[in-house]
Each structure stands twice: as structure tokens, then as C-alpha cells.
N, C-alpha and C positions, 0 to 999 in steps of 0.2 A: 476522181472515180473511187467509189467504195469497193473494197476488196475484202474477202474473207481473211481473217488473221489466224495463223496456225496455233499460237499459244493458247488462246481460250479453248479452241477445239481440242488441243492436246490435253489440257487439264480435264476437260469434260470427258473425253474418251478414256483417259487413265482412270478416272473415278468409276466410269461405267464398267470398264474391264475389271477393276478391283471388286466392285459389287458382284459381278458375275463370278469371279474367281472365288470369293468368299461363300457365295451360295453353293457353288460346286463343291467346295471343301466341306461345307456343312452337310450337304446331301450325301457326300461320300461317307461321312461318319454316322449319319442317321440311317443310311441304308447299306450297312457293311455287307459285302459279299453278294449284293443284289445284282442280278443279271439285267435288271431294268434300267440301271443307271450306269452308263458306260463313259461318262465324261471324265472320270478319273483316268481312264486309259489315254484319252486325248491329252490331258494335262501332262501325263508322264512322257508322251511322245513329243509334245510341243515345247515344253519348258526344259531347256538343257540342264542336266544335273538334278532334276526334280525327282524326289522319292517321297513316299507318304510317311516315312519313318521318323524324320527329324524336324526339329524346330527351324534349323538352318535352312532346310529344304523349303519349308513354308514361306520363310522370309525371302528366300531367293525367288520363289514364285511371285510374291508381291512386287519385288523389284522388277522382275521381267515383264509383268503386266503393265506397270507404269512406263517402262521403256517402250513397250509395244504401243501404248497410247500416243506417246510422243512421236514414234516412228511413223505411225499411220497419219497423224495430223501434219507433220512436217514434210511428208511425201505427198499426201493427197491434196492438201489445201493449195500449195503452189501449182500443182498440176491443174487443179480446177481453175485457179485464177488465170493461169496462162491460156488455157483453152477458152475460157469465158471471155477474156479480153480479146483474144484473136478473133473469135466469131462475132463478138460485139462490135469490134472495130469495122468489120465488113458490113455490119448493119447500121452503124452510126448511132447506137442507142446508149442508154445508161446501164451501169452494172447494178447488181443487187436487186434484180427483179426476180420473178419466178424462175426456178431452175429450168434449164433446157436439157433435153436428152443427150445431144451430141457432146457438149463439153463434159458433162458428168460421166458419160460412158467412156470417153477417152481418158478422163482422169482415173477412173476405176481400172481400166485396162492398163494404163501406164503404171499405176501403183501395183497392180497384180503382177505384171511382167517384171518389174524391178524386184519385187519381193521373191518371186519364183526363181529368177536367175540367181539372186544372192543365196537363196536357200539351196539351190541345186549345186552351186559352187561350194557352199559350206559342206554339203553332203559328200562331195568329192574329196575335200580336204580333210574332213573329220568323219570317216566312215563309221566310227564307233557311235556317233550321235546322229547318224543319218536319219532323215525323216521319210524314208521310202515307204514305210507302212502307212503314213498319213497320205502321201501322194497316191498310193494305190487305192485308198478309200475315196479320196476326193476327185481323182482324175481317172475316169474309166479308160482303160487301155494302157495306163502307166504300169510298166513291169519292173523297172529298176533304173539304175544309173547308166543309161545308154542313150545314144543319139535319137533313136526312134521314140523312146519314152520322153525325152526332152521336148521333141516337137509336138508330141501328143499333149504334153503339159502346156505348151504355149497356146495351142488351139483351145484347150480347156479353160485356160485363164481368160482368153478373149471372150469365150462363151459366158463365163461367170461374170465378167465385167459388164457385158451387155445385159445379162439377166438382172444384176443388181441395179443398174441404172433404170431399166424398164420398170422395175418394181418401186424403187426409191423415189424417182422424180415425180410421178403422179401423186404419190402419197404425200410427199413434202409439199408440193404445190397446192394440194387440196387443203392441208392444214395451215397454209401460209396466208389464206384469204384475210381480207381486212375486217371481216365480221368477228373474228376470234379476238378475245381480249389479250393484250400484250402482257407478258410476265416481266416484272422488273425486279 
């Protein structure tokens, strides 16, 4: 049975994240003080210890985006393989066919819940670096580090996982057709 491997996905995601990070850094310096480009605020909130003032901070950001690529791949790929194998065994088919909504949705939901719970616990342990401002932006109804917001966040993460799978699976399957040339 062919399965997705996390290492190539991790390397690819790390480089994609690095390119996005470098574009955001460049735009921050090209559009200083601009109210139209707010990504700099997100970097300051997401990347622990990140400021715009030092070279060390920029290198710390590079390291953190690479670690994020590996975290995403080594969490998401095994979840996808598990759910794909589980649903595939019930149907008796081969793996590595077009993606199906249910295993992808469950993988994204599992990844999102693991990440959210780890971040929530991190926020409780290290309130100085708490990401509550990000959660209030991304999760409607999230008000702070309390039980009601925690459960609102869990529901929001499930919704985001379903949304990403509903958008990603059809697009991936469309471009996966046999008529497209294979890149080598």
C-alpha cells in the first residue's frame, strides 16, 4: 500500500512557509507604517519572541517557520494515512487514489484540535506570550482563556477543518487528473 510520506511534505511546507515569511518581511519593509498590510502584526503574535528590530529575531522567525512546516507535515500526514487506510480497508480498495472528503476532513480536524489544545495549554502556562488576540480574531465568540472560550474554539476548529477539506479536496482532485503532465 502506498502512503503519503511526511518528510517530503515537511520539506515542501517548510519552504512554502519560508517563501511566505520572506514575502511578508519584504512587504513590511516596502510598506512601512501602512494600514493596508497587517501581516506584520500576525507574525508578531504567532512567532514567539519575534520583533522587527533585530537580525536575531528575523532568524528566529526563519527557524520557527521551518519547525512549523515539519510540525504540520508530521501531524497531518500520519492522520491522513490513518483515516485513509481505515476507510479504505472498509471498502477494500487501493490507496493513493483521488482524495476523499472524510479522511481529509478528519485529518484537518485532528490536526487543528491537537494544535489548538497545545496552544491553549501554552497560553495558560506562559501568559506573557499568550495568543488570545489571534484566537479572538480567528474564532468568533472566543473571549479569553476560560472554559466557554475553549469549547467555542473547539467548535470553530471543527468548522475550519470541514471548510478546508471541502475546498481543498475538489481542487486537488481536479488537478490530479491523468491528462495533466507529471512534474519530475
